[in-house]
N, C-alpha and C positions, 0 to 999 in steps of 0.2 A: 472623614465617608460620611455622605449625603447622599440624598434620593435623588438622582437624575431625571426620573422616568416613573410612573406608577400606574395603575390599572391597566395594563399590559397583555393581560391571560396567561401569553405564554412563552415570553423572551426566550428566545435561543441563543444562536452562532448572530454574533457583530463583527460588523467592519466602520473602518472609519473612512471616509471619502477625505481627497486634497482638501477641502476648502473646511475640511473641518464636521459637513453633517454625518448623524451618527445611523446606521441601518440595522436593523435586528428582523431574524427571520419568524414565524411566529411557526411551528410546527401543526400544533391543533386547529389553530385559525387558518392555515395554509395561505399568508402571505408573507412582505416585507413592509415594516413599518419605518416611513423615515422621522427622524427625529434630530431636532434642532434648536440649538441654543443661540438666539440670537441676540439676548441682552450679556451675556458673556457672567452668569452668576452662575453658572454648574448647575442648573436645570432647565429639561427640554420645555421649551415654549410652542414647539410645533409636533405635533404627530399626526402623523398622515400615512395613510396605505398605498403603497405605490407599483406594488404588483402581488399579482393573488394565484398561486400553483397549488393543490393537494399537498401536503405534505412538504413543503418549502422548509428546506433545514440549512443547508451549506451556503455558505455566502463568501466571495473573496471580491477585492476590487483590482485593479489595474491600470491607475491613471484615470482616464475617463469613462473606461471600460469594466464591468461588473460581470461575474458569473456569478450564479446559483444553482443549487442541486436538490432534486427531489430524490424520491426511492430509485427512479428507473431512466429519470433525463437530468442533462446538463444544458444550461439557457447562457445567454448572452447579450446584456443590453448595456445599454448607454447611460452617462447619467448626463445628464441636460443641466440646464444654468440654473434653474430654481430645483435642483436637487431632485427632483422627480424622474423618472426613469422610460428612456422609447420603450414600443412593444418588445416584448423578449421573444428572443431567435431561438429556436431551438435546435442543441447544435447533436446530441445526443439523445437517444431514446430507450437502448437497449442495456440500461445496466441491469446487472442481476437484481433478480426479485427478491424482495426483503423477505425477512426471517426475524429471529431475533434481535438483530440488529440492524435495523432502516435506518440510520440518523447518517448520510453522507455529507461527506464534510469536504471542499476541495478549497487548494491556493495554486498561485502562479509564483514557480519557481523560477531561481535569478537564472535560468537557461531561457526563460520566453514560455517554456512549455505549460500546459496544466498539469494539476496531481490530485486526484479524486481519490478518497479512501471510502473501501465498500467493506461492511463488516460480515462477518459468518451467518450466516443464514440459520445455527444453532449451538448450542452451549460446547459440545466438542464433538464433530463427527468430520467423516470424508466426504465435503463441499463434489456435487455433481457439477458447477460451474464453475472453472477454474480462476474465475475473476473475482468467487468472495474471497472474504481474508486477505484482501488486498490493498495495494497503494497503483492504483494506476496509474499512467502518464497517456499525454494526448494533445496534439499540437492544439495553439488557441481556437480552430474552428471545429475541433471536437476531433478530424480523422488521426491517422495512425495511431493508435491506441495499440496500448502495450501493455503488461503487467510489469511495474518497477519493483516493486517487492511483493513477496505471497509471505503465507504463514504467522499473519496479524489478524488477528482474531476481532479486534474493535479498535483502531486507531482514529479516534473523534478527531482527537487532537494530535497535530504536527505542525511542523515548523521549521522554516529554513535558517539558519543562523546567519544574520545579516553581513559580516565579516567572511567568513570562510564561504558561504552555500551550501553548508550541510546541512542535510537533515535529519532533522529527530522528531520523536512522536514516543506518548505515551499507550500501550496498548491498556485493553480491559483482560485481567485474568480470567480464568477458566472458573464456572462458578461449582459448588457442592465438592468439592476438596478439601471443605475446613475453614474453620473461620481465619486461620492462621496461613493458608495457601487457596489460591498463589496469587503472587505479588504483583501489581500495577507496575510494570514494564517500564521502564525507560529504554527505547533503540536507539539505537545509529543508524539510520537505514539507509543502505547503502544497493543501488540498482543491479540486479541479480540476483541478490541474496533473498533465502528463506528465512523466518524465524519461529519455526519449533512446531505453531501450533496445528494441529490438533493434538499431534502426540507427543511431544515433549516441552517444558517450559522453564523459564528462568534458566536455570546453572546445569542445565542436561539432565531437570528429573522426568522420569517417565510417568506421562498420563496413566492411569491403570483402568480409565475409562473406556480405552482406544486402542488399537494394536493397529501399525502402518501395514499397511495393503500386501499381499505375497506371501515373500519367505524374507521381506526387508524387516531389521529387529531393530528395537529403541535404538542400540549404539546407533547404529548406522544411518538411523532420520537423526538424532543430534549431530552426526559428525558433517551431514549438512545442512547443520541449522546456527542459523546466529547467534550468541547468546547476549542478554540485555547488558547494557552499560550501568544501570540503574534500578533498584528495584523500591516501591512506595508499598505504605500497607497495603495489604488485601481487601479489595472489593470497595476501593474508594471512591471509583470511578468517573476515571480522568476524561474531562469533557475539552472545551476550545485552550488551544496552545499559543502564544507567543513569546517574542523575544521582545525585551524592551530596550527600545532605541530612543526614549523621549530627553529631553533636558531637566526636566519638573525634580524629579527624583534625584536625591545627591548620585554622587559620580558612580558610588559603588556597586550601582544598581545597573550600567551599564552592559548590556552584552548578555544579564541574565534573563531566565524565561520564567514565567507565570502559566501557572496552570487551575484551571477549576476543577476543583472535587467536588460531583455533584454529591458525592454519599452514595453510601450502603444500603440494599432493598432487603436484605435477608441476613447480615453478620448479626454478632450478638459478642460483644456492645457494636455498634456502629461507626464504621471508622469514613474518614471522609467529611464531607461540607465545611469547606476551608479553602483558600486560597493558599498554594504551595509556590514558593521559589525555589528553582535549581540556578543552583549559584555555580558559576563557570569562571573557572584559574588557568590561566595560560589558554585558552579557546575551548579548553573542553569542561565537560560537568565536571561538577567537582563535588556536589554536597546538594541534600534536601531541606529545608527549611521551611518553616510555615509561615506565612504572610501573613493572613487573616482567619481571625477564626471567631465564634459566636454564633452560629448558624447552627450549633446543635446543644441542645443541654438537660441534664439533669434531675427529673424534677419528679417526686413523691414515687422513686424508684423506676421511673420510668425515663425512657428517651424523648426527648422530643424537638422536632428539627423546626427549626426558626426560615430555613428556607432552604433550597435546591438547586447548586451554581451551575451552570451551562455554560455560559457565552462569556468571552475575554474579549475588551479592545481598548487601545492605546489612542486618546485623544490629541489632536492637534497640539492641544499646551500641555501634554507629556502626562494627563491624569491616568487611571485605570477606571474602565468601567466593569461591571461585572454585573452578569444576569441573573435573576432568581428566578428558573421558570413554572415555582409552583404561585410563588404569591405573587407573581406579573411585577414586579420592581427590578428597573436597572439601578445600581450603586456605583456614585463616583468618587473614586478613591485618591485625595491629591494630597503632595507635601507641603505645607505653607512654611516652615523654617520656625516660624512661632506661634504653633496652633497648640494648645490643648496636650499633654502625656497621654496617650493612647495606654490600652490596656497590655500587660503583661500578654508575650507571645510563647505559648506551652509545646510541648513536642506536637507531633500530629494525631489528630485525634483516638483515642483510645489505641494506639501504636505500642502501648505494653508487650513486651513477649515478642513483639517483631524486630528484625534487624533491617532495617531501612542504611541503602547507603547507595555508594554511586562507584564504579571498578573503571578504572581506566584498560576498558577496552574498545578499539574501535574498529567496523569494520574496514576491510581493502576494498578499492575498486577490483571490476572486472578487469582481466589481460585484452589488451588491443587485438582486435581480432586482423588474422593475417589476410589481404583485400585480394584474395583469391581461391578459385574453387578448391576445397579440400583432396580433389584427386588430382593438383598439378603439385602442391603441396607434398604428396605424402609420393615419390615415384615407386614404382614396382617393377619388376622386370618381368610382366608379363599381367597380359590382359585377360580380365574375365568378359563373358557375354552377358549381355544384363536387357531382357526384355519384358514386357508387360500384356498380359491378354485383355488390357482394359485400353491401351493405348500404344500405337506402333512410333519409335524413334522420329523426331520433329514433329509428331503430330500433335493437334493441342488436346489436353488434359479436360475429360469429359466434366463436366461441370457438380455431379454428384461429389465431387474428390476437391471439391472449392472451398473456402471458408465459407461463402457466402449458399454454397450448395448444402451437401449434408458433412460435408471437412470430414469424411471420411480419410484415411491415408489407403492408396490403391496397391493392389495386386500387384509383385513383381516374383520373378527368374531368373537363378542366372548359372552358369557353366559351373560345375564343380571345381572348387580352387584345386592348386596343385599339391601334391604330397606334405605333407607336412600341416594341411590347414588344420587349424584348431577349433578356430570361430569366425565368422561375418561380422562385418560393421556397413550399416548404413548410413547415407551422410545426405540429405536432401536440400540443395541449395538455388537460390536466386542473386545471381551475379548483377540482373538488372537494376536493381535497387538503387534509388538516386543517395542513400543515406547508410553510412556503413557496410559496403557489400561486402562479402553475401549475405542475402538475409538468408538465415539457419531456420528452413523447415520443419526439419525433423531428424534426428539423432535416436539412431537403436541400433545396439553392440551386444558382442556376445551370443551372438546365434549361435546355437551348435555347429561344430564341423560337415554334422552331416548332412544339415536342412540347406536345400538348395531354392525357397522360396516361401515367399512372405503371403498371408491370406490378406485380401482387402478389411478395413475397419481393425484395423487393431487399435483396442481398447489403450485411453490415454492414461496408464497408469505406470509407475518406475518400474517396475517389475511384471510382465505379460506372463500370459500364462503359455500361450502358444508365441513363436517357437518358444518352449519350455527353457526358461530360467535369462530369455533374454531383458535386458535393461534399458530403459528409455533416458536421454539428457533432455537439456532444456533447451529448446526454441527461442527465435530471438522478440515472440511473443510477450515470453516469458513463464511461461509454463511448459509441464513435462509432458512428452510425445509429439503427435501430430500436429500439425496446423497447416490449415491449406491454403492457397494461391488467393492472396486480396491486393493485385496491385493497382493503383493511383487507375481512379476509373478513366482521365485523359493519357495516359500512358496508352504507346504500344505495346503488343504483345511479350510480355516476359517471359524469357526462358528458366525451366525448373529442373534440374540436373539430379537424377537419382543417381548415387555412387555406389557401388558397391565393393567392399575392400576383404580379401581371403585375409586372414591373419594368424601366423604362427601361433599362437597363444590367446587363453583365456585373460581377458585385458584386467588387471585391478583396480580398476575405477570403480568408486559405486554409482549408483543411480543416480539422476540429475548433473548428471558432467556436460560441462559448458564445451563450445567446440574446441576451444585451444586446449582443453585437459583433454580431450577424445584425441584429436590429432597428435598432442604430445604423447598419448600413451601407444599411439599407432607407431612413431616415426620408428624405422628399422626392424618391423615386426610386419611391413605389408606383405605376402608374396605375391600378389596379383591383386589390381582394379580394373571394371570398367564400368560403365554408366548408360543409362539411356537419358533423353532429354524429351520433356514433354513442354509445350507452350499455350500462353491462359492468360485472357484479356479479358476485360469487363465493358 
């Protein structure tokens, strides 16, 4: 290990370009530094500021293209021949506002899409913005933004496994539950899944600080949540994560992951302050072990840290870089084969009494969507008349109900269902979407059988107070409740079908159901159906 660069003030996240130039963000300074080792001695000879924006944090490189993220904005730029950057192009300017976790990070996936981690605004609370505590997915130009996964309190470190394209991330646990609660979690992150926060953590443990909304129980929330595949020392504060693909380290390191642990701020005794290795076996995570320690010492009955780690990057020659954002240093860790023997590495810092482990439990991708309207999938013997006081059939939907308007649901009315109707379900879909049609905008079900209308502005809650006990599913934006029309600006008007189903029973499915889960539950139980269609263009 040697000092690659120093006097950097606040080096945070790092990325390395194809030519070997290293870039590091400095959140407190608000810029991006370019670092170059021009003579190959493992020390940066050049330090130059190449971009400036307040709260600059996340960084990733895809070929000659660099993406950067601040609290609210995503930027794109081109790496020029000399390593400097072209002027920044703002792609997104409306990420959720900062709170307790303002440090956004991002990566380009194997599918060419851009993934952005947005932390929660609080320790544990019901967020008002559904994009908080998530990983977002969007096209490289910032369009088509959806919630890829939710219930992730603060997943600063995440990375795609090169061989399989699977996404793994380390999430920060809830504070104030105790020195050994909550563990830092390794998650196998799958599209459309939610990961427990703020009500459930770990192996379906209930958070005593908060309760789910409405009459939803902790047990029901846990049933809809994915459990972690690994548990690390509580409050170790995982930061940047990468999979090792270099040739310099011994072959046994190939395909393993590294995570920088910044270190706890209030745990007694402290945890973290180390680089952790996640061993993979057979393509799956197998165990945690410490890779580098020594950044925390016990002196005169006090714990003193020698550095707080933040960023990780792999250099062109296969060495590992780690940034210390407190002392303004970036270290380079190289394997020389004939170097002097390193210090023996111990257990994770102050991990006595904890159970650090990896569990072979991997998420399952969502079902493939049936590419026709729900009303055509579910044949019904009778027809329901459906109307709305806000628009007529085939007419444009008023702007107030669009995503760029007030994004509230419109009022609907329908004919009383046939004898035996016990509940109603509503499915709103756009079959004109170019990708994976129809786009699901709204799922609401278990509306009581004596109710024949729904008022406008149904709140985006798993269970709504009116109609009493009605549950809402997950739309294709990735959150629960209604999501208004937002077709591409250059498209002609899209058609939005509000489909109402009279059902012969109360459905035995929980909140947050997917379209396919709802359709499967409805099959064989629909007594009548009808729809009203609106159009919308931007």
